[in-house]
C-alpha positions as CSV (number, residue, x, y, z in Angstrom):
1,M,0.0,0.0,0.0
2,N,1.5,3.3,-1.2
3,G,1.3,6.6,0.6
4,L,0.2,10.1,-0.3
5,D,-0.7,11.3,-3.8
6,D,-2.3,14.4,-5.3
7,T,-5.7,13.6,-4.0
8,H,-4.4,14.4,-0.5
9,D,-3.0,17.9,-1.3
10,P,-4.2,20.1,1.4
11,A,-4.3,23.0,-1.0
12,L,-6.8,21.1,-3.3
13,R,-10.2,22.8,-3.4
14,S,-13.6,21.8,-4.9
15,W,-16.0,23.6,-7.1
16,V,-18.6,22.6,-4.5
17,P,-18.4,25.6,-2.2
18,S,-19.4,23.8,1.0
19,A,-16.5,21.4,0.6
20,N,-14.1,24.2,1.2
21,E,-15.7,25.4,4.4
22,P,-13.6,25.1,7.6
23,G,-14.9,22.3,9.9
24,T,-16.5,20.4,7.1
25,D,-16.2,16.6,7.5
26,F,-16.2,16.0,3.8
27,P,-13.7,18.1,1.9
28,V,-12.5,17.0,-1.6
29,Q,-9.7,15.1,0.1
30,N,-12.2,12.7,1.8
31,L,-14.7,11.4,-0.7
32,P,-16.4,8.7,1.4
33,F,-19.1,6.4,0.1
34,A,-22.7,5.7,1.2
35,R,-26.0,4.2,-0.2
36,F,-28.7,6.7,-0.4
37,R,-31.8,8.0,-2.1
38,R,-34.0,11.1,-1.8
39,R,-35.9,11.0,1.5
40,G,-39.5,9.8,1.0
41,S,-38.9,8.5,-2.5
42,D,-39.3,4.9,-3.6
43,T,-36.4,5.0,-6.0
44,P,-33.7,2.4,-5.8
45,W,-30.9,2.9,-3.4
46,R,-27.8,4.2,-5.1
47,V,-24.2,4.8,-4.0
48,G,-23.0,8.4,-3.5
49,V,-19.9,10.3,-2.5
50,A,-20.0,13.0,0.1
51,I,-18.6,16.4,-1.0
52,G,-19.3,19.2,1.5
53,D,-23.0,19.2,2.3
54,Q,-23.9,17.4,-0.9
55,V,-24.0,13.8,-2.2
56,L,-22.7,13.1,-5.7
57,D,-25.2,10.7,-7.1
58,L,-22.9,8.1,-8.9
59,K,-25.8,6.6,-10.9
60,L,-26.4,9.9,-12.5
61,A,-22.8,10.9,-12.7
62,T,-21.9,7.6,-14.5
63,V,-24.5,8.3,-17.1
64,Q,-24.3,12.2,-17.6
65,C,-20.6,12.8,-17.2
66,P,-17.7,11.9,-19.5
67,W,-15.0,9.8,-17.7
68,G,-11.5,8.7,-18.7
69,D,-10.5,5.4,-20.2
70,G,-11.7,2.5,-18.0
71,V,-13.2,4.7,-15.3
72,H,-16.7,4.2,-16.7
73,D,-16.5,0.4,-16.2
74,L,-15.3,0.8,-12.6
75,L,-18.1,3.1,-11.8
76,E,-20.8,0.8,-13.1
77,P,-21.1,-1.3,-9.8
78,L,-21.6,2.0,-7.9
79,A,-24.2,3.2,-10.5
80,Q,-26.1,0.0,-9.8
81,G,-25.9,0.7,-6.0
82,D,-23.8,-2.4,-5.3
83,L,-20.9,-1.2,-3.2
84,N,-20.0,-4.8,-2.3
85,A,-19.2,-5.5,-6.0
86,F,-17.0,-2.5,-6.2
87,I,-15.2,-3.4,-2.9
88,A,-14.5,-6.8,-4.5
89,L,-12.5,-5.0,-7.3
90,G,-9.6,-4.4,-5.0
91,R,-7.2,-1.3,-4.3
92,P,-6.2,-0.6,-7.9
93,A,-9.8,0.0,-8.8
94,W,-10.5,1.9,-5.6
95,R,-7.6,4.3,-6.3
96,T,-8.4,4.8,-10.0
97,V,-11.9,5.9,-9.0
98,R,-10.7,8.0,-6.2
99,Q,-8.3,9.8,-8.7
100,A,-11.2,10.3,-11.2
101,L,-13.6,11.7,-8.6
102,S,-10.9,14.0,-7.1
103,M,-10.1,15.5,-10.5
104,A,-13.8,15.8,-11.4
105,L,-14.7,17.5,-8.2
106,A,-11.7,19.7,-8.0
107,E,-11.8,23.4,-8.7
108,G,-11.6,24.1,-12.5
109,S,-12.6,20.7,-13.6
110,D,-14.2,20.4,-17.1
111,Q,-16.6,17.8,-15.7
112,G,-18.0,20.2,-13.1
113,P,-20.9,21.4,-15.3
114,F,-21.9,17.9,-15.9
115,L,-21.8,16.8,-12.1
116,E,-23.5,19.9,-10.9
117,L,-26.7,18.1,-12.0
118,C,-25.9,15.0,-10.1
119,L,-25.7,16.7,-6.7
120,V,-28.3,16.2,-3.9
121,P,-28.2,18.1,-0.6
122,Q,-27.5,15.7,2.3
123,R,-30.4,17.3,4.2
124,L,-32.8,15.8,1.6
125,V,-31.6,12.2,1.6
126,E,-32.0,9.1,3.6
127,Y,-29.4,6.3,4.0
128,A,-29.3,2.6,3.7
129,M,-26.6,0.2,5.0
130,P,-23.6,1.2,2.9
131,C,-22.9,-2.5,2.0
132,F,-24.2,-5.9,2.8
133,I,-22.4,-7.3,5.8
134,H,-22.0,-10.9,5.6
135,D,-20.2,-11.4,8.9
136,Y,-19.2,-9.2,11.9
137,T,-16.2,-9.8,14.2
138,D,-15.6,-7.5,17.2
139,F,-12.2,-7.3,18.6
140,Y,-10.7,-5.9,21.9
141,T,-7.8,-3.7,20.8
142,G,-8.3,-1.0,23.2
143,I,-5.8,-1.8,26.1
144,H,-6.9,1.0,28.3
145,H,-10.5,-0.2,28.2
146,A,-9.3,-3.8,28.7
147,M,-7.4,-2.6,31.8
148,A,-10.2,-0.6,33.2
149,V,-12.9,-3.3,32.8
150,G,-10.3,-5.9,34.1
151,K,-9.8,-3.8,37.3
152,L,-13.6,-3.8,37.9
153,M,-13.7,-7.6,37.6
154,R,-10.3,-8.8,38.6
155,P,-8.5,-6.1,40.6
156,D,-5.5,-8.2,41.3
157,N,-5.2,-9.5,37.7
158,P,-6.8,-7.1,35.3
159,L,-5.1,-8.0,32.1
160,L,-5.2,-11.7,31.3
161,P,-1.8,-13.0,30.0
162,N,-2.9,-13.7,26.4
163,Y,-3.9,-10.0,25.8
164,K,-0.4,-8.8,24.7
165,W,0.2,-11.8,22.4
166,V,-3.1,-12.4,20.6
167,P,-5.8,-10.1,19.2
168,I,-8.9,-11.1,21.2
169,G,-12.2,-11.1,19.3
170,Y,-15.7,-12.6,19.2
171,H,-18.1,-13.3,16.5
172,G,-21.0,-10.7,16.6
173,R,-24.4,-10.7,15.0
174,A,-24.6,-9.3,11.5
175,S,-28.4,-9.2,11.4
176,S,-28.7,-6.6,14.1
177,I,-26.4,-4.2,12.6
178,S,-28.1,-0.9,11.6
179,L,-27.5,2.8,10.9
180,G,-28.3,4.2,14.3
181,G,-31.8,5.5,15.3
182,T,-33.5,3.9,18.2
183,V,-32.3,1.1,20.4
184,K,-34.9,-0.9,22.3
185,R,-33.7,-1.7,25.8
186,P,-32.9,-5.5,25.9
187,S,-34.1,-8.1,28.3
188,G,-32.4,-11.2,29.7
189,Q,-31.3,-12.9,32.8
190,V,-29.3,-10.9,35.4
191,R,-27.9,-12.0,38.8
192,A,-30.1,-10.9,41.7
193,A,-28.6,-8.2,43.9
194,T,-29.1,-10.5,46.9
195,G,-27.1,-13.3,45.4
196,A,-30.2,-15.5,45.1
197,D,-31.4,-17.2,41.8
198,P,-31.0,-15.0,38.6
199,V,-34.1,-13.0,37.5
200,Y,-35.3,-12.1,34.0
201,G,-36.1,-8.6,33.1
202,P,-35.0,-5.5,31.2
203,S,-31.4,-4.4,31.4
204,R,-30.8,-1.6,33.9
205,R,-27.1,-1.2,33.1
206,L,-27.3,-0.3,29.4
207,D,-24.1,1.0,27.9
208,Y,-22.4,2.2,24.7
209,E,-19.0,1.5,23.3
210,L,-17.0,3.9,21.1
211,E,-15.4,1.9,18.3
212,L,-14.3,2.1,14.8
213,G,-15.4,-0.6,12.2
214,A,-13.3,-1.7,9.3
215,I,-15.0,-2.8,6.1
216,V,-13.2,-5.8,4.5
217,G,-12.0,-5.5,1.0
218,P,-11.8,-8.4,-1.6
219,G,-11.5,-11.1,1.0
220,N,-9.6,-14.6,0.8
221,A,-10.4,-18.1,-0.1
222,P,-11.0,-20.7,2.6
223,G,-7.9,-22.1,3.8
224,E,-5.7,-19.3,2.5
225,P,-4.4,-17.0,5.3
226,V,-3.7,-13.4,4.5
227,P,-0.1,-12.4,5.4
228,M,0.7,-9.1,6.8
229,A,2.3,-8.1,3.6
230,A,-1.2,-8.3,1.9
231,A,-3.4,-7.4,4.8
232,E,-3.6,-3.7,4.0
233,D,-5.1,-4.4,0.7
234,Q,-8.1,-6.2,2.5
235,L,-9.1,-2.9,4.2
236,F,-11.5,-0.8,2.2
237,G,-12.4,1.8,4.7
238,L,-13.7,2.8,8.2
239,V,-17.0,3.6,9.8
240,L,-18.0,4.8,13.3
241,L,-19.3,1.8,15.4
242,N,-21.4,1.8,18.6
243,D,-21.4,-1.7,20.1
244,W,-24.4,-1.4,22.4
245,S,-23.8,-3.4,25.7
246,A,-26.1,-4.6,28.5
247,R,-23.6,-4.8,31.3
248,D,-25.8,-6.7,33.8
249,L,-26.6,-9.4,31.2
250,Q,-23.0,-9.6,30.3
251,A,-21.8,-10.1,33.8
252,W,-24.0,-13.1,34.3
253,E,-23.6,-14.8,30.9
254,Y,-20.1,-14.1,29.7
255,Q,-18.4,-17.1,31.3
256,P,-17.3,-19.4,29.8
257,L,-18.0,-18.5,26.1
258,G,-18.0,-14.8,26.1
259,P,-20.6,-12.2,25.0
260,F,-24.0,-13.3,23.9
261,L,-27.3,-11.6,24.5
262,A,-25.5,-8.6,26.2
263,K,-24.1,-7.7,22.7
264,N,-26.1,-9.1,19.9
265,F,-29.3,-7.0,20.2
266,A,-28.0,-3.9,18.4
267,T,-24.8,-2.6,16.8
268,H,-24.8,0.7,15.1
269,I,-22.6,1.9,12.2
270,S,-22.4,5.4,10.5
271,P,-23.5,5.6,6.8
272,W,-20.4,7.0,5.3
273,I,-17.4,4.7,4.7
274,V,-14.2,6.7,4.9
275,T,-11.7,4.9,2.7
276,M,-8.2,3.8,3.9
277,D,-6.8,5.8,1.0
278,A,-8.4,9.0,2.3
279,L,-6.7,8.3,5.7
280,A,-3.2,8.0,4.4
281,P,-2.1,11.4,5.7
282,Y,-3.0,10.1,9.2
283,R,-0.9,7.0,9.2
284,R,1.5,6.8,12.2
285,P,4.1,4.4,13.4
286,F,2.9,1.4,15.4
287,V,4.8,1.4,18.6
288,R,4.8,-0.9,21.6
289,V,5.4,0.2,25.2
290,A,9.0,-0.6,26.2
291,G,9.0,-4.1,27.8
292,D,6.0,-5.4,26.0
293,P,6.5,-8.4,23.9
294,A,7.0,-7.9,20.1
295,P,4.3,-9.2,17.9
296,L,4.9,-12.8,16.6
297,P,6.3,-12.8,13.1
298,Y,2.9,-13.5,11.4
299,L,1.6,-10.2,13.0
300,D,4.6,-8.1,12.1
301,S,5.7,-6.2,8.9
302,E,7.9,-3.3,8.1
303,F,5.0,-1.3,6.8
304,N,3.0,-2.1,9.9
305,R,5.8,-0.8,12.3
306,A,6.3,2.4,10.1
307,A,2.6,3.3,9.5
308,G,0.2,0.8,10.8
309,A,-1.5,3.0,13.4
310,L,-4.1,5.7,12.6
311,D,-4.4,9.2,14.2
312,I,-8.2,9.5,14.5
313,R,-9.7,11.6,17.3
314,L,-12.8,10.2,18.7
315,E,-15.5,11.6,21.0
316,V,-18.8,10.7,22.7
317,G,-21.7,13.1,23.3
318,L,-24.7,12.4,25.5
319,K,-28.1,14.0,25.3
320,T,-30.9,13.3,27.8
321,A,-34.5,13.7,27.1
322,A,-34.4,17.0,29.2
323,M,-31.3,18.5,27.3
324,K,-31.6,20.5,24.0
325,S,-28.2,19.3,22.6
326,A,-25.5,16.6,23.3
327,V,-22.6,17.4,25.6
328,R,-19.2,15.8,25.2
329,V,-18.7,13.2,27.9
330,S,-15.4,11.6,26.7
331,H,-12.6,11.8,24.0
332,S,-9.9,9.4,22.9
333,N,-7.7,8.5,20.0
334,A,-7.4,5.4,17.8
335,L,-3.6,5.7,18.3
336,D,-4.2,3.9,21.7
337,A,-5.3,0.7,20.1
338,Y,-3.0,-2.1,21.0
339,W,-3.3,-3.9,17.6
340,T,-3.5,-2.5,14.1
341,L,-6.2,-3.2,11.6
342,A,-3.8,-5.1,9.4
343,Q,-3.0,-7.3,12.4
344,L,-6.7,-8.0,13.0
345,V,-7.0,-9.2,9.3
346,A,-3.8,-11.3,9.5
347,H,-4.8,-13.0,12.8
348,H,-8.5,-13.4,11.7
349,T,-7.3,-15.4,8.7
350,C,-4.4,-17.2,10.0
351,N,-6.3,-20.4,10.6
352,G,-7.8,-20.2,7.1
353,C,-10.9,-18.4,8.0
354,N,-12.3,-16.7,4.8
355,L,-13.4,-13.1,4.9
356,Q,-15.7,-11.6,2.4
357,P,-16.2,-8.2,0.7
358,G,-18.1,-6.1,3.1
359,D,-17.4,-8.0,6.3
360,L,-17.2,-5.7,9.3
361,L,-14.4,-5.9,11.9
362,G,-15.0,-3.8,15.0
363,T,-12.0,-2.5,16.9
364,G,-13.4,-2.8,20.4
365,T,-13.8,0.1,22.7
366,L,-11.2,2.8,22.0
367,S,-10.4,4.4,25.3
368,G,-7.5,6.6,26.4
369,P,-5.4,6.4,29.5
370,A,-6.5,9.6,31.2
371,P,-9.7,10.5,33.2
372,G,-12.4,11.5,30.8
373,Q,-11.1,9.2,28.1
374,G,-13.2,6.1,28.6
375,G,-15.1,4.9,25.6
376,S,-18.0,3.6,27.7
377,L,-20.0,4.5,30.8
378,L,-18.7,1.3,32.6
379,E,-15.4,3.0,32.6
380,L,-16.4,6.7,33.1
381,T,-18.5,5.8,36.2
382,A,-16.3,3.0,37.6
383,G,-18.8,0.4,37.1
384,G,-21.7,2.7,38.1
385,R,-20.3,3.6,41.5
386,E,-19.2,7.2,40.4
387,P,-22.1,8.6,38.3
388,L,-21.4,11.3,35.8
389,T,-22.9,14.7,36.5
390,L,-24.1,16.5,33.4
391,P,-24.3,20.3,32.9
392,N,-28.0,20.5,33.7
393,G,-27.5,18.6,37.0
394,E,-28.7,15.2,35.9
395,T,-26.6,12.2,36.6
396,R,-26.0,9.0,34.7
397,S,-24.4,5.7,35.8
398,F,-25.8,4.0,32.8
399,L,-28.2,4.9,30.1
400,E,-31.9,5.7,30.8
401,D,-34.8,5.7,28.3
402,G,-34.7,8.8,26.1
403,D,-30.8,9.2,26.3
404,T,-29.1,9.7,22.9
405,V,-25.5,8.8,22.4
406,V,-23.6,10.6,19.6
407,L,-20.3,9.5,18.2
408,R,-18.0,11.5,16.2
409,A,-14.5,11.2,14.7
410,R,-12.1,13.6,13.0
411,C,-8.6,13.7,11.5
412,E,-6.4,16.7,11.9
413,A,-2.7,17.1,11.5
414,P,-0.2,19.7,10.2
415,G,0.2,19.5,6.4
416,A,-3.0,17.5,5.9
417,A,-6.6,18.5,5.0
418,P,-8.9,17.8,8.1
419,L,-11.6,15.4,7.5
420,G,-14.4,13.7,9.5
421,F,-16.7,10.7,9.6
422,G,-20.1,12.5,10.1
423,T,-22.1,11.4,13.3
424,L,-23.6,8.3,14.6
425,A,-26.5,8.8,16.9
426,G,-28.6,6.3,18.8
427,T,-31.6,6.9,21.2
428,V,-32.6,4.5,24.0
429,V,-36.3,3.5,24.1
430,G,-38.0,1.3,26.7
């Protein structure tokens, strides 16, 4: 995987005015993909690219705009609304299309007059899942989250000995992944406070988890592991991910086989897939703390050491039913992940497991080491013992009905154009 090219030039501007505004998530250097249609219409879903506060309709753009040699054919799956088919084409195709879109949307482009007719304001659209997700695996890459949770459960032994050697993960439920909206409070068995027999009822310790989700690229054949040298080419892009968690159900059921009903009732992702190519300016060295074991050879590569980590700033906002807007309750950075995305791919496939285009890999909760950097209420409130006090005087140990959780992510660095992921919001209902 190569590095920067002219699509990342921070001086590049678009003929779409809103793409040049400070603070936009979607400058011409970003160009994320989503599936959408005009709100209230019954037209087929189509793939679009975000540019400022607009969506470029790639179905119309493919038909109405002239494109260079070979680009039209690569755009065809997108014109048909089939992002999975485009993802399956692989990185050379992704890069060709990115280059073509960047040139077409850049200031002074001869294609601008054609593409002006293919823009739809984002405020007028609704979104579908960006691609079909065959399978979903959630990892546990946030070492600060793992330590905080471990201290609550095992004060004398918070981090299990395998954590620094193997990327820990579990298989989630793809059918309950959605784009946000409402989350119905789940029910299940919980341990009675008195230590008597368990009881059945709605969760009283409902929580969120701040994560990123990686969308898998072409995939691999059964029995053929993906080595680290090829793992980056199996990563198409990233979304925001909220892994809703019922902590009381989890505490009772997680031994010996791990999460089940506490996790599989709802997982939210954001509609826009920010491509790995767009994130190239935010690559950073992957560095382990002195004294920690080096990754085993199958989880190591020169590129991963030089640029396997990602500098993505994350934050969580919380809005109660009594509040007019969300307030930030935590912030963190993807740099604190203990394992890189490429390592997740290499480990997931090392036993011959086959990934498919559009599969989703969750990072696990991305928390920081300092107070206020927990990626869940479980951490921020010390297991519910130290409730958060919100600006209006309300307190929260865990989520109550009517609460809305808002996730955001943004990349900023000297010499690079800032970009974002949009927002991901979910509201708890009883």
